[in-house]
Backbone as a ProteinNet text record, in pm:
[ID]
protein_1_A
[PRIMARY]
MGTSARSFLSNKSAKIFVAGHRGLVGSAVHRKLLSLGFGNIVVRSHKELDLTRQADVEAFFALERPRYVVLAAAKVGGIHANSTYPADFIAVNLQIQTNIIDAAYRHGTEKLIFLGSSCIYPKFAPQPITEDSLLTSPLEPTNEWYAVAKIAGIKMCQAYRLQYGWDAISAMPTNLYGFHDNFHPENSHVLPGLLRRFHEAKVSGAKEVVVWGTGSPLREFLNVDDLADAVHVNVGSGKEVTIKELAELIKEVVGFEGGLVWDRTKPDGTPRKLMDSSKLADLGWSPKISLREGLEATYKWYLENVAA
[TERTIARY]
9576.9	9522.5	9370.3	9304.3	9161.5	9077.4	8945.4	8849.8	8878.7	8920	8945.9	9057.3	9138.8	9252.3	9233.2	9110.7	9090.1	9128.4	9104.9	9140.9	9290.9	9369.9	9513.8	9543.8	9462.5	9494.8	9463.1	9385	9339.1	9443.9	9545.7	9646.8	9784.9	9854	9984.8	10093.6	10064.7	10164.2	10141.5	10034.6	10005.1	10117.7	10151.9	10258.7	10205.8	10271.3	10230.8	10347.4	10321.9	10422	10394.9	10490.7	10481.8	10570.2	10507.6	10581.8	10615.8	10745.1	10788.6	10816.5	10872.8	10889.1	10994.1	11073.1	11173.3	11125.2	11008.3	10954.2	10877.2	10821.8	10750.1	10633.2	10544.4	10425.4	10458.7	10532.4	10564.7	10639.5	10731	10808.3	10718.1	10618.9	10525.7	10436.3	10387.7	10306.5	10389.7	10514.5	10604.2	10625	10649.3	10666.6	10541.5	10425.3	10299.6	10277.4	10301.4	10283.1	10378.3	10501.7	10598.1	10552.4	10501	10456.3	10335.2	10257.9	10140.4	10175.1	10301.3	10344.8	10345	10336.2	10341.3	10483.6	10497.5	10630.7	10664.1	10577.1	10601.2	10583	10655	10646.5	10756.4	10717.1	10811.4	10839.1	10966.4	11004.5	11119.4	11130.3	11240.4	11283.3	11413.7	11465	11456.5	11473.5	11469.5	11579.6	11694.7	11807.3	11772.6	11697.7	11659.5	11544.9	11454.3	11338	11295.4	11313.5	11270.2	11123.6	11036.1	10892.2	10840.1	10923.4	10880.6	10902.8	10970.7	10999.7	10898.7	10812.5	10702.8	10750.6	10853.2	10901.5	10955.8	11023.6	11078.9	10968.5	10866.3	10753.6	10677.3	10659.1	10591.7	10666	10796.9	10877.8	10870.1	10870.8	10861.1	10730.5	10618.6	10488.8	10472.8	10527.9	10521.6	10596.3	10704.9	10785.1	10725.5	10689.8	10649.1	10500.6	10414.4	10269.2	10217.2	10234.7	10187.5	10035.3	9986.6	9842.4	9783.2	9858.9	9815.4	9923.9	9881.7	9976	9935.6	10032.8	10014.2	10099.7	10033.2	10104.2	10131.4	10245.8	10285.5	10400.1	10448.6	10559.8	10510.7	10585.6	10548.5	10664.2	10662.1	10754.1	10678.2	10730.3	10658.9	10747.4	10681.8	10755.4	10660	10714.5	10634.1	10612	10572.2	10538.3	10656.1	10775.5	10892.9	10923.5	10921.4	10953.8	10851.6	10722.8	10617.5	10629.9	10667	10680.1	10803.9	10908.6	11036.2	11040	10973.3	10981	10841.5	10759.7	10623.1	10617.7	10706.4	10705.9	10737.9	10835.2	10871.1	10754.2	10686.1	10579.3	10461	10429	10316.8	10361.7	10476.3	10518.8	10559.1	10645.4	10694.5	10580.6	10490.2	10379.8	10282.4	10254.1	10167.8	10231	10360.8	10430.2	10425.6	10458.8	10459.5	10321.9	10220.5	10083.9	10034	10048.1	9997	10065.1	10196	10269.9	10227.4	10217.4	10187.1	10041.2	9947.7	9806	9773.3	9820.4	9788.9	9856.1	9984.4	10055.5	9998.1	9961.2	9903.1	9773.2	9687.8	9561	9588.3	9673.4	9694.7	9769.1	9839.5	9913.8	9850.8	9722.5	9646.6	9644.5	9689.8	9678.2	9530.5	9497.6	9357.5	9309.9	9398.3	9358	9474.2	9444.7	9545.3	9492.6	9578.5	9546.2	9638.5	9578.3	9651.9	9648.2	9764.9	9772.9	9769.8	9663.3	9648.9	9704.1	9635.8	9681.2	9566	9565.8	9459.5	9466.5	9579.2	9591.4	9507.1	9443.1	9355.6	9228.5	9196.9	9071.1	9085.8	8975.7	8981.3	9040.5	9098.4	9161	9061.9	8938.9	8839.5	8724.8	8758.8	8657.6	8591.7	8460.9	8394.7	8465.5	8475.9	8547.7	8451.3	8481.2	8587.5	8560.4	8666	8656.5	8603.3	8496.5	8441.2	8488	8476.9	8524	8456.3	8329.6	8257.9	8293.4	8391.9	8440.1	8533.7	8578.9	8675.8	8621.5	8704.6	8674.6	8553.3	8523.6	8408.5	8447.3	8577.1	8624.7	8777	8842	8985.9	9074.1	9190	9289.3	9374.9	9454.1	9554.5	9667	9695.5	9794.5	9935.5	9973.4	10111.9	10142.9	10040.2	10070.7	9980.5	9931	9835.3	9896.1	10025.4	10088.3	10082.5	10119.1	10112.8	9967.8	9879.7	9739.3	9672.7	9700	9640.5	9684.8	9811.7	9860.7	9790	9773.6	9707.1	9559.8	9494.1	9354.9	9345.3	9440.3	9442.3	9456.5	9537.5	9553.3	9424.3	9354.6	9226.2	9125.7	9117.7	9023.9	9060.5	9189.7	9232.7	9186.1	9199.5	9150.2	8998.9	8927.2	8782.1	8745.3	8819	8790.6	8812.8	8921.1	8948.3	8845.8	8799.2	8694.4	8562.8	8529	8405.5	8408.2	8518	8524.3	8553	8638.8	8683.8	8635.3	8572.3	8531.7	8649.7	8760.6	8884.6	8883.7	8935.8	8934.2	9051	9036.8	9136.9	9072.6	9130.3	9074.1	9179.3	9133.3	9223.4	9203.6	9311.6	9307.1	9364.6	9300.5	9341.4	9397.7	9528.1	9584.3	9589.4	9581	9603	9753.8	9796.7	9940	10010	10106.1	10173.7	10314.4	10365.3	10502.3	10547.1	10676.8	10727.4	10862.6	10900.1	11027.9	11034.5	11155.6	11180.7	11114.4	11082.2	11028.1	11138.9	11101	11196	11232.4	11356.3	11400.5	11487.3	11470.9	11550.2	11528.4	11634.6	11622	11529.9	11509.1	11423.9	11300.3	11308.5	11202.5	11111	11122.4	11041.2	10906.6	10816.8	10690.9	10715.7	10609.5	10627.3	10681.8	10628.6	10670.6	10816.8	10858.5	11000.3	11093.5	11046.9	11128.8	11153.1	11047.6	11062.6	11149.3	11131	11208.9	11358.3	11392.9	11533.6	11583.4	11500.8	11542.3	11567.8	11480.1	11498.6	11620.3	11641.2	11758	11887.3	11894.7	12017.6	12040.1	11930	11942.5	11993.5	11945.8	11990	12139.3	12181.8	12321.8	12414.4	12369.8	12455	12449.1	12353.7	12338.8	12269.1	12188.7	12117	12019.8	11993.8	11905.5	11758.1	11732.6	11593.7	11579.9	11457	11424	11315.4	11336.5	11238.7	11147.7	11016.4	10917.4	10831.2	10801.4	10720.8	10579.6	10525.5	10384.8	10354.6	10227	10177.4	10164	10163.8	10143.7	9998.1	9906.8	9764.4	9696.5	9745.7	9675.2	9662	9549.2	9521.5	9553.2	9617.6	9649.9	9626.5	9591.4	9592.8	9709.8	9768.4	9883.9	9858	9900.6	9882.1	10015.7	10050.6	10172.8	10154.7	10258	10247.1	10220.4	10259.6	10230.1	10082.1	10015.4	9870	9804.6	9858.1	9803.7	9811.6	9925.3	9944.5	9844.8	9788.9	9691.1	9549	9534.4	9398.9	9392.9	9443	9444.5	9305.1	9227.7	9088.6	9033.8	8979.5	8916.6	8991.9	8921.3	8987	9046.2	9175.1	9241.7	9305.1	9248.2	9301.3	9295.8	9356.5	9357.2	9233.6	9173.1	9057.1	9094	9224.9	9270.3	9355.5	9324.4	9395.2	9487.7	9594	9678.9	9713	9736.5	9786.2	9933.9	9984.7	10127.4	10209.7	10158	10227	10234.9	10123.8	10123.7	10218.5	10219.9	10310.5	10455.9	10489.4	10626.4	10669.1	10580.5	10613.4	10631.3	10551.1	10564.6	10694.8	10729.7	10856.4	10974.1	10964.8	11069.2	11091.8	10983.2	10990.6	11050	11004.9	11053.7	11203.8	11246.1	11387	11473.3	11415.9	11492.2	11560.4	11505.3	11559.3	11508.2	11599.9	11561.3	11556.3	11576.9	11573.3	11431.4	11421.7	11291.8	11236	11109.5	11039.7	11008	11040.9	11011.1	10929.7	10818.3	10730	10755.6	10789.5	10816.1	10685.4	10615.1	10482.8	10487	10606.5	10616.7	10602.4	10609.6	10599.2	10455.1	10414.2	10274.4	10239.8	10112.8	10060.9	10012.5	9970.7	9905.6	9758.4	9695.3	9554	9528.1	9427.1	9405.1	9365	9290.7	9249.6	9232.8	9272.5	9263.6	9240.7	9114.2	9076.9	8996.7	9040	8972.8	8853.4	8745	8631.9	8660.2	8702.6	8737	8626.2	8502.3	8390.7	8365.3	8394	8373.1	8460.9	8585.3	8675.5	8632	8591	8547.3	8426.2	8338.3	8219.8	8256.8	8374.3	8421.7	8498.3	8510.1	8575.3	8722.9	8774.9	8918.1	8943	9051.7	9098.6	9250.3	9320.4	9466.5	9510.6	9625.8	9675.6	9792	9859.3	9982.2	9953.8	9974.1	9951.5	10058.9	10030.5	10126.1	10257	10250.9	10374.8	10454.3	10385.7	10452.8	10516.8	10442.8	10495.4	10613.8	10607.2	10717.9	10844	10826.7	10942.1	11009.3	10928.3	10983.6	11049.7	10985.7	11040.7	11171.1	11180.1	11304.1	11416.1	11384.1	11482.8	11533.7	11440.6	11479.5	11566.1	11530.1	11605.8	11749.7	11763	11896.6	11982.4	11920.4	11993.9	12022.6	11937.5	11948.3	11978.7	11952.6	11974.7	12082.4	12068.2	12161.5	12294.7	12295.9	12419.2	12532
10484.9	10543.8	10543.7	10621	10642.1	10528.8	10551.6	10450.4	10395.3	10480.4	10435.6	10332.7	10325.3	10234.9	10114.7	10091.3	9980	9846.3	9832.8	9706.9	9682	9791.3	9775.8	9705.5	9734.9	9692.2	9545.8	9483.8	9348	9242	9274.9	9175.5	9238.6	9220	9284.7	9226.8	9112.4	9052.6	9091.7	9167.5	9208.4	9296.2	9276.7	9355.8	9494	9597.9	9736.5	9811.9	9874.7	9959.3	10104.2	10168	10311	10384.1	10446.7	10521	10659.1	10690.9	10819.2	10812.1	10701.4	10679	10768.4	10838.7	10928.8	11073.8	11100.7	11235.3	11265.3	11384.2	11431	11338.5	11315	11233.7	11085.6	11038.2	10895.8	10845.6	10927.6	10885	10873.5	10962	10955.6	10832.8	10803.1	10682.1	10558.4	10558.3	10446.3	10425.6	10535.6	10527.1	10471.8	10519	10474.8	10325.7	10278.3	10136.5	10049.2	10092.7	10018.4	10014.3	10127.1	10132.2	10042.5	10017.8	9930.8	9783.1	9755.1	9616.7	9553.5	9632.7	9576.9	9533.8	9411.4	9356.3	9329.8	9372.3	9343.9	9472	9576.1	9704.8	9712.2	9742.4	9752.4	9899.3	9934.9	10072.6	10068.9	10176.7	10192.3	10338.6	10362.1	10497.7	10537.8	10666	10713.7	10648.7	10626	10562.2	10418.3	10351.4	10212.3	10199.9	10297.6	10293.1	10434.4	10471.1	10601.8	10589.6	10649.2	10634	10706.2	10790	10855.6	10766.6	10655.6	10564.3	10449.6	10450.1	10354.5	10209.6	10179.2	10041.2	9991.7	10078.5	10041.2	10016.9	10102.8	10086.8	9958.1	9932.3	9810.4	9686.1	9685.9	9571.9	9553.8	9664.7	9658	9593.4	9637.2	9581.7	9436.8	9403	9264.3	9171.6	9222.7	9143	9139.9	9256.1	9266.9	9239.9	9282.6	9265.4	9298.8	9425	9462.3	9455.8	9420.7	9414.3	9554.3	9641.6	9778.7	9875.2	9992.6	10095.6	10229.4	10298.2	10436.7	10523.2	10604	10685.1	10823.5	10835.4	10962.1	11028.3	10965.5	11021.8	11138.1	11247.8	11365.1	11464	11549.2	11663.6	11779.9	11834.8	11939.2	12062	12174.7	12297.4	12413.2	12526.4	12644.4	12731.6	12856.7	12949.3	12969.1	12992	13017	12897	12777.5	12656.9	12632.5	12648.5	12628.3	12728.6	12850.8	12954.7	12933.4	12877.5	12860	12732.9	12627.2	12497.5	12442	12518.3	12471.4	12341.2	12324.5	12201.2	12081	12094.6	11984	11946	12046.7	12018.4	11946.5	11979.7	11909.8	11776.2	11772.4	11650.5	11539.4	11571.3	11469.3	11408.7	11492.8	11439.8	11357.6	11400.1	11319.7	11184.7	11184.4	11058.8	10961.7	11011.1	10926.2	10865.5	10950.9	10906.8	10805.5	10838.4	10751.6	10616	10615.4	10490	10400.3	10457.5	10376.8	10331.2	10421.5	10384.8	10275	10291.8	10192.6	10058.2	10061.2	9935.6	9864.2	9939.9	9879.2	9806.1	9871	9805.9	9677.3	9685.3	9570.7	9455.2	9481.8	9374.9	9332.8	9359.1	9297.5	9367.1	9492.9	9565.6	9577.8	9548.5	9552.5	9694.6	9774.8	9910	10006.2	10124.3	10229.2	10358.1	10423.1	10554.5	10656.7	10753.8	10859.6	10985.8	11041.8	11162.7	11284.6	11361.4	11483.7	11603.3	11716.5	11839.7	11937.7	12024.3	12124.7	12228	12234.9	12333.8	12296.2	12179	12138.5	12223	12289.8	12363.8	12505.6	12565.5	12699.5	12802.8	12906.6	13012.8	13077.7	13099.1	13165.8	13070.8	12947.9	12850.2	12894.9	12869.1	12900.5	12831.4	12901.6	12850.1	12804.4	12696.6	12600.3	12520.2	12470.8	12406.7	12263.8	12232.9	12097.4	12026.1	11893.5	11814	11851.1	11894	11924.2	12061.4	12130.1	12256.9	12235.1	12112.6	12081.2	12120.2	12191	12228.7	12320.8	12399.8	12490.9	12632.3	12666.2	12797.9	12792.9	12900.2	12895.3	12866.2	12806	12772.5	12894.9	12881.6	12982.2	12971.9	13079.2	13071.4	13032.1	13063.5	13037.7	12889.9	12804.7	12660.8	12574.1	12634.3	12561	12438.6	12439.1	12326.1	12201.4	12219	12108.9	12068.4	12167.1	12140.5	12062.1	12099.4	12029	11882.3	11858.4	11720.7	11641.7	11702.8	11634.8	11608.4	11703.9	11682.4	11564.9	11555.7	11443.5	11310	11308.4	11185.9	11146.4	11244.5	11218.6	11162.8	11227.4	11183.6	11046.7	11017.4	10885.1	10776.8	10803.1	10708.1	10689.8	10800.5	10791.9	10713.9	10737.1	10670	10518.5	10477.6	10335.1	10270.9	10348	10298	10278.8	10376.2	10369.4	10258.3	10252.1	10157	10014	9999.3	9865.3	9820.6	9913.8	9878.8	9861	9927	9911.9	10006.9	9960.3	10037.8	10135.9	10246.6	10353.2	10478.5	10531.5	10648.3	10758.4	10879.1	10993.8	11062.6	11113.6	11194.3	11330.9	11435.5	11572.9	11639.9	11628.7	11692.5	11844.5	11911.6	12055.2	12081.9	12201.4	12233.9	12150.9	12072	11978.9	12026.5	11977.3	12005.7	11894.2	11886.1	11785.6	11731.8	11617.2	11554.5	11522.4	11532.4	11501.9	11601.4	11720.2	11824.4	11875.1	11952.6	12014.4	12152.3	12168.4	12295.2	12375.8	12350.9	12422.7	12574.4	12653.1	12797.4	12869.4	12814.4	12881.5	12800.5	12667	12583.9	12517.3	12555.8	12492.9	12562.7	12500.9	12563.2	12667.3	12740	12856.2	12818.5	12715.5	12685.7	12640.5	12536.4	12498.9	12607.4	12685.1	12794.2	12900.6	12936.5	13035.1	12982	12855.5	12797.1	12805	12769.5	12776.1	12920.8	13011.5	13151.1	13212.1	13185.4	13239	13175.8	13045.8	12980.3	13041.5	13057.1	13111.3	13256.5	13331.1	13470	13474.4	13381.9	13372.6	13340	13242.8	13199.4	13310.3	13382.3	13486	13619.4	13632.3	13756.9	13865.7	13826	13923.8	14005.1	14129.6	14218.4	14200.7	14139.9	14123.1	14005.5	13958.7	13853.9	13908.6	13895.2	13941.4	13825.7	13850.6	13747.9	13797.5	13706.5	13743.2	13784.3	13882.2	13918.2	14013	14010.9	14101.9	14036.2	13902.9	13831	13806.3	13856.3	13847.3	13715.4	13638.4	13514.7	13418.3	13348.7	13251.1	13110.2	13032.1	12893.6	12806.3	12679.7	12582.9	12488.4	12438.9	12350.6	12223.5	12113.8	11983.9	11912.2	11862.9	11784.1	11654.6	11615.6	11502.1	11370.1	11361.2	11239	11230.5	11344.4	11342.9	11295.7	11340.3	11295.3	11143.6	11087.4	10943	10865.3	10931.8	10869.4	10879	10951.5	10979.8	10997.8	10903.2	10917.5	10893.9	11003.4	10990.1	11125.9	11136.2	11256.6	11385	11492.3	11616.4	11597.8	11623.9	11606.4	11738.4	11803.4	11930.2	11938.8	12043.7	12062.8	12138.1	12215.6	12297.1	12428	12456.2	12579	12659.7	12788.2	12875.9	12972.9	13011.5	13121.9	13204.8	13332.8	13413.6	13380.7	13412	13392.6	13477	13594.8	13681	13611.2	13552.4	13480.2	13360.6	13292.1	13178.5	13223.1	13329.5	13380.1	13420.1	13484.5	13527	13407.2	13302.5	13182.5	13110.5	13098.7	13035	13115.8	13247.8	13336.1	13307.1	13288.3	13259.9	13121.8	13020.8	12883.7	12875	12941.2	12938.5	13021.2	13128.3	13214.4	13329.1	13370.1	13483.6	13613	13706.5	13827	13952.2	13936.2	14051.4	14086.5	14168.5	14215.9	14136.2	14165.6	14104.4	14212.4	14188.1	14282.4	14210.2	14271.1	14209.1	14268.5	14182.1	14224.3	14218.6	14332.4	14337.8	14333.3	14332.6	14316.6	14170.4	14078.6	13935.3	13888.2	13781.6	13736.5	13672.6	13686.6	13623.5	13480.9	13452.2	13324.8	13332.1	13218	13211.5	13284.3	13372.8	13450.8	13367.9	13259.1	13174.3	13030.8	12933.4	12793.1	12705.3	12696.5	12613	12494.4	12374.8	12252.9	12220.9	12174.1	12121.4	11974.5	11945.3	11808.5	11742.8	11789.1	11741.5	11591.7	11536.2	11391.7	11311.9	11358	11291.5	11316.8	11440.5	11474	11390.2	11365.5	11283.8	11140.5	11098.4	10963.2	10959.5	11077.4	11083.3	11117.2	11155.5	11186.6	11335.4	11367.6	11505.9	11502.6	11605.3	11606.3	11616.2	11557.9	11553.9	11649.3	11693	11771.2	11919	12003.1	12146.4	12204.8	12323.5	12385.4	12416.9	12472	12502.2	12375.7	12274.5	12147.2	12088.2	12091.7	12038.7	12118	12251	12335.8	12310	12295.5	12269.7	12137.6	12032.9	11902.7	11909.9	11982.9	11994.7	12073	12178.8	12256.4	12171.3	12091.9	12001.3	11902.9	11848.1	11754.7	11826.5	11950.4	12029.1	12051.2	12086.1	12110	11983.2	11868.7	11742.7	11680.3	11712.3	11641.2	11728.8	11859.1	11947.2	12049.7	12119.3	12226.9	12176.9	12053.2	11998.7	11987
8496.8	8375.4	8385	8301.1	8312.1	8258.5	8254.7	8214.8	8076.2	7982.3	7847.4	7840.8	7944.9	7943.3	8034.6	8083.3	8175.4	8114.5	7982.4	7918.7	7926.8	7937.1	7955.4	8088	8187.6	8323.6	8350.9	8264.4	8291.2	8263.5	8187.2	8150.6	8154.1	8266.4	8285.7	8194.8	8131.8	8042.4	7896.6	7868.4	7730.8	7676.8	7550.4	7489.2	7453	7504.6	7480.1	7416.8	7303.6	7239.3	7274.6	7342.6	7373.2	7273.6	7174.5	7072.8	7127.1	7129.4	7184	7332.6	7379.3	7523.9	7588.5	7508.2	7565.3	7571.3	7517.6	7518	7645	7650.7	7768.9	7804.1	7708.5	7734.4	7739.5	7640.9	7634.5	7755.8	7807.8	7925.3	8048	8058.7	8171.7	8162.1	8040.5	8020.2	8051.5	8006.6	8032.8	8183.1	8255.7	8401.1	8468.3	8422.6	8481.8	8459.4	8338.3	8307.7	8391	8404.7	8486.6	8632.2	8683.2	8822.5	8846.7	8740.6	8751.5	8735.2	8705.5	8698.5	8561.4	8456.6	8321.8	8288.9	8239.2	8216.5	8071.8	7979.6	7837.7	7755.4	7796.2	7728.7	7622.7	7500.3	7389.1	7360.9	7354.6	7322.6	7221.6	7146.6	7051.3	7050.5	7052.6	7037.9	6891.1	6864.7	6725.5	6643	6707.1	6636.9	6599.4	6685.8	6659.8	6560	6560.5	6471.5	6435.3	6307.1	6257.6	6218.1	6298.2	6278.6	6154.7	6092.1	5968.4	5846.8	5863.7	5751.9	5751.7	5652.7	5649.3	5649.2	5570.7	5561.5	5695.5	5768	5897.9	6000.4	6000	6091.8	6058.9	5930.6	5885.7	5935.2	5921.3	5964.9	6116.6	6189.4	6335	6379.1	6323.1	6362.6	6317.4	6202.8	6155.8	6251.8	6310.8	6403.6	6543.7	6598.3	6738.5	6763.1	6674.2	6685.7	6826.5	6870.6	7004.2	7014.4	7131.9	7154.1	7170.8	7239.1	7262	7215	7167.9	7124.3	7185.2	7245.6	7290.3	7198.9	7114.9	7016.1	7073.8	7139.3	7201.3	7127	7020.5	6943.2	6858.4	6857.9	6778.3	6776.2	6674	6672	6734.1	6843.1	6916.4	6936.1	6967.3	6993.3	7014.6	7049.5	7078.1	6955.8	6979.2	6871.1	6776	6830.1	6746.5	6657.4	6715.5	6638.5	6528.3	6560.2	6460.1	6346.2	6378.2	6275.8	6189.3	6248.2	6178.1	6094	6141.9	6074.1	6040	5967.9	5940.8	5862.4	5764.3	5684.4	5771.1	5860.9	5949.9	6040	6093.6	6190.2	6126.1	6002.1	5938.6	5879.1	5813.6	5744.7	5840.9	5937	6029.8	6110.6	6160.6	6241.3	6158.2	6035.4	5948.5	5917.6	5893.3	5861.9	5980.1	6099.1	6218.6	6243	6243.4	6273.1	6171.4	6043.9	5938.7	5941.6	5955.8	5957.7	6073.3	6193.7	6311.9	6312.5	6287.1	6293.3	6193	6069.3	5966.6	5994.7	6031.4	6057.8	6180.6	6281.7	6402.4	6368.1	6289.8	6251.2	6172.3	6072.4	5983.5	6049.7	6159.5	6225.9	6358.9	6374.4	6482.4	6616.4	6624.5	6750.9	6787.6	6913.7	6957.2	6988.1	7046.3	7086.9	7069.6	7016.1	7000.1	7061.9	7140.7	7196.8	7131.7	7064.5	6997.1	7082.3	7111.6	7192.9	7102.6	7113	7035	7110.2	7097.6	7162.1	7166.1	7265.4	7275.4	7164	7091.5	6983.7	6862.3	6864.3	6753.1	6748.2	6859.2	6866.5	6810.6	6764.6	6706.6	6801.6	6742.6	6821.5	6916.8	6868.7	6951.9	6987.9	7020.9	7060.9	7191.7	7208	7335.2	7451	7563.9	7681	7790	7861.7	7835.5	7707.6	7645.5	7514.7	7527.5	7454.7	7451.3	7324.3	7325.7	7212.9	7081.5	7087.2	6963.9	6904.8	6964.4	6907.4	6789.4	6770.5	6665.5	6527.6	6450.7	6311.9	6297	6398.3	6389.6	6345.1	6353.5	6309	6296.2	6244.7	6215.5	6336.6	6308.1	6409.9	6444	6550.8	6584.8	6480.1	6404.2	6295.4	6339.3	6463.3	6505.2	6524.8	6532.3	6543.9	6454.6	6344.9	6262.1	6193.8	6165.3	6096.8	6184.6	6308.4	6405.5	6429.8	6443	6471.5	6359	6234.4	6120.5	6118.4	6148.8	6153.9	6263.6	6380.3	6491.4	6461.2	6396.1	6357	6260.8	6168.4	6074	6148.1	6253.5	6332.5	6402.2	6456.8	6522.9	6423.8	6307.1	6204.5	6148.4	6142.5	6095.5	6192.3	6321.3	6422	6408.3	6389.4	6373	6247	6137.9	6011.3	6022.8	6087.8	6104.2	6197.7	6291.8	6382	6306.1	6220.4	6143.4	6039	5964.2	5852.1	5896.5	5996	6035.1	6172.8	6248	6383.1	6476.7	6443.5	6521	6640.2	6752.6	6876.7	6880.3	6806.3	6804.3	6862.7	6970.2	7037.4	7049.5	7078	7090.3	7224.5	7280.4	7402.5	7370.5	7423.4	7394.4	7519.5	7543.7	7663.3	7649.5	7761.7	7764.8	7761.8	7799	7801.4	7908.2	7865.3	7955.4	7991	8103.3	8144.4	8237.6	8261.8	8354.8	8311.4	8368.1	8336.2	8186.3	8129.5	7987.4	7893	7942.5	7855.7	7763.4	7663.5	7572.4	7625.7	7669.9	7728.2	7630.9	7501.8	7401.8	7417.1	7406.1	7429.6	7330.9	7211.3	7112.5	7074.2	7076.8	7019.1	7122	7247.9	7352.2	7367.3	7445	7481.8	7591.5	7626.9	7714.1	7852.1	7916.2	8053.9	8063	7989.7	7998	7946.3	7845.9	7794.9	7900.5	7974.1	8081.1	8194.4	8228	8336.9	8304.4	8181.1	8141.4	8140.6	8087.9	8077.1	8214.5	8309.9	8445.4	8512.4	8489.7	8549.9	8496.5	8364.3	8305	8345.8	8362.2	8409	8552.8	8633.9	8772.8	8779.4	8699.4	8700.1	8650	8546.1	8485.8	8559.8	8652.7	8725.5	8646.1	8546.8	8463.6	8548.8	8504.8	8581	8544.5	8424.4	8383.4	8287.3	8270.4	8174	8082.4	7951.9	7853	7814.6	7818.9	7786.3	7670.6	7576.7	7460	7499.1	7425.3	7436.7	7550.9	7591.7	7694.7	7831.3	7833.1	7959.3	7991.6	7906.4	7937.7	7899.9	7799.5	7762.9	7880.7	7883.2	7989.2	7940.5	8025.6	7993.3	8116.2	8091.8	8200.7	8176.1	8282.8	8273.2	8353.3	8295.7	8360.1	8365	8483.8	8494.6	8416.6	8344.2	8252.9	8326.3	8453.3	8528.6	8565.3	8577.8	8592.2	8463.1	8350.4	8221.9	8209.1	8245	8232.2	8316.8	8416.5	8504.5	8447.9	8334.8	8287	8136.3	8060.9	7914.8	7859.2	7844.6	7798.2	7755.7	7635.8	7578.8	7614.4	7651.9	7693.5	7832.1	7845	7974.1	8015.3	8116.9	8164.4	8315.7	8369.5	8514.8	8561.1	8470.1	8505.9	8573.1	8587.3	8653.3	8556.2	8545.9	8452.8	8525.3	8456.6	8500.6	8377.5	8397.1	8285.4	8265	8147.2	8121.5	8219.1	8254	8351.5	8487.5	8532.8	8660.7	8655.9	8542.1	8525.7	8535.2	8463.6	8465.5	8606.2	8678.9	8815.5	8908.3	8887.4	8969.5	8938.7	8810.5	8772.6	8825.9	8816	8869.8	9018.6	9091.1	9234.7	9261.3	9186.4	9205.7	9175.4	9069.5	9029.3	9125	9180	9269.8	9198.9	9083.9	9010.4	9073.7	9101.2	9173.9	9087	8955.4	8865.9	8823.7	8718.8	8673.3	8555.7	8521.7	8408.6	8306.7	8179.3	8072.2	7966.2	7922.3	7823.2	7685.4	7590.5	7453.2	7374.4	7369	7307.4	7154.9	7097.1	6951.9	6911.1	7008.5	6981.1	7004.5	6932.8	6941.3	7075.2	7114	7235.3	7210	7085.7	7057.8	7096.6	7111.7	7146.7	7279	7285.2	7407.3	7528.2	7504.9	7617.7	7568.6	7651.4	7610	7732.8	7774.2	7888.6	7837.8	7871.6	7826.7	7916.2	7854.5	7930	7959	8080.2	8119.9	8201	8177.9	8259.7	8244.1	8125.9	8107.5	8202.9	8219.3	8314.8	8457.8	8485.8	8621.8	8662	8565.8	8594	8631	8586.7	8618.8	8751	8813.6	8944.3	8940.4	8821.4	8811.1	8828.3	8895.6	8902.5	8919	8870.8	8883.1	9028.2	9057.7	9195.8	9220.8	9113.8	9128.2	9103.1	9204.4	9187.1	9095.6	9038.1	8947.5	9018.7	9140.1	9213.3	9243.4	9291	9322.4	9196.8	9085.4	8960.6	8909.5	8922.3	8879.3	8961.9	9092.1	9178.5	9141.2	9115.5	9077.3	8939.8	8847.3	8711.8	8713.4	8794.1	8802.8	8862.2	8961	9019.6	8914.2	8834	8727.2	8623.6	8590.1	8494.3	8543.5	8669.4	8725.5	8721.4	8746.8	8753.8	8616.7	8517.4	8389.5	8268.2	8277	8162.4	8191.3	8303.9	8335.5	8387.2	8436.1	8498.2	8397
[MASK]
++++++++++++++++++++++++++++++++++++++++++++++++++++++++++++++++++++++++++++++++++++++++++++++++++++++++++++++++++++++++++++++++++++++++++++++++++++++++++++++++++++++++++++++++++++++++++++++++++++++++++++++++++++++++++++++++++++++++++++++++++++++++++++++++++++++++++++++++++++++++++++++++++++++++++++++++++++

């Protein structure tokens, strides 16, 4: 993990709570901590602990009193999911964040890392996006519910730091993908959604795959295991591809031989979203997993764990 997490590395017996350890980000952080030799990692499934219930979260922290907390739990999804379930995206994420941040502070957690999202930045933020672009102009409407909740989490960490001097920090990952991603046919993000769509088209012998929008928006993608190695401020790969280039690469990795059709009646979302990760680069960090390599590994995981 990056410089912001060095204090984690000094005591392998310290109790660490990874909230959301079964999700895309949380599972990668969990894997990284285990690989580093941490032996006192606390995790809870949703069935064991509903993070939206304040009383349950309060009881958990009163009992466990973790020294460090990685807040990776969240309700996530792509354009379709955000448009269909706006109340869920703002309410559930606000509940999770508020419950964990407040309970962690009051029960003696020394450091909390809150995982935000690049969607917190304005739709037309100057590129590459720097941290000070936050709240300078309107958000992308297709994911504003999720973005507003994430901004509230960032500001809550800042407020507790200002008022109480508590060590609560936020990391802003770019578009992530990898093992344990959400491959739901309608509610997933663009990369896992395309991977599933091309796989199912290949299996069914379909002649073409329809993709939303024009294919022109630019995105950068970071493998989630690279993120776990660098939880600090803006975290991106620094490399962009168009959605069209991404779709063609996934088509190749999956082995689908049909055609691509662009549904221009559907929204593109933000036209460009490249993170300025210069603060991390200045510390000597750079991602290790190429997009093709990451896609091949993710497709293999998908075949073994989702499609099987």
